[in-house]
C-alpha positions in Angstrom: 5.1 -6.4 13.7 8.9 -6.0 12.4 9.3 -6.2 8.8 10.6 -10.1 8.6 7.0 -10.6 9.9 5.3 -8.0 7.9 6.8 -9.8 4.5 5.8 -13.6 5.6 2.2 -12.3 6.6 2.0 -10.4 2.4 3.5 -13.8 1.5 0.5 -15.8 2.8 -2.0 -13.3 1.5 -1.1 -14.2 -1.9 -2.2 -17.7 -1.4 -5.3 -16.8 -0.9 -5.9 -16.0 -4.5 -8.3 -18.1 -5.3 -8.6 -17.3 -8.8 -8.1 -20.6 -11.8 -4.8 -19.4 -13.9 -6.9 -19.7 -17.1 -9.3 -16.8 -16.2 -6.4 -14.6 -14.8 -4.2 -15.2 -18.4 -7.4 -14.7 -20.5 -8.4 -11.2 -18.5 -8.3 -8.3 -21.0 -5.2 -5.9 -19.9 -6.0 -2.9 -18.0 -6.6 0.1 -19.2 -4.0 3.1 -19.0 -6.8 5.6 -17.7 -7.5 2.6 -15.0 -4.1 2.0 -14.0 -3.0 6.2 -13.7 -6.0 5.7 -11.4 -4.7 3.5 -9.4 -1.4 4.8 -9.6 -3.0 8.4 -8.0 -4.9 6.9 -5.3 -1.9 4.7 -4.0 0.5 7.9 -4.6 -2.3 9.8 -2.7 -2.8 7.2 0.3 1.2 7.0 0.8 1.8 10.9 1.0 -1.3 11.3 3.3 0.5 8.4 5.7 3.4 10.1 4.8 2.0 13.8 6.0 0.4 11.9 9.1 3.8 10.3 10.4 5.2 14.3 9.9 3.0 16.0 11.7 3.4 13.1 14.3 7.3 13.4 14.5 6.2 17.2 14.8 4.3 17.6 17.4 6.2 14.8 19.8 9.1 17.4 19.1 7.3 20.1 20.2 6.5 18.7 23.4 10.1 17.4 24.2 11.0 21.3 23.8 8.3 22.6 26.2 
């Protein structure tokens, strides 16, 4: 899947939100603690993915150099 297809599929997912606008507009804001927790989880996941990608690249380089 290329980047354009990924963006298109992501935008299609956005249309599946069935929450009424009134519910979205009257919901209390997220607490700073919860926001920080979500960001930490997102960063942790991104770092794990980057580490795995780097490890895979290193393993490929090791195999090619042998």
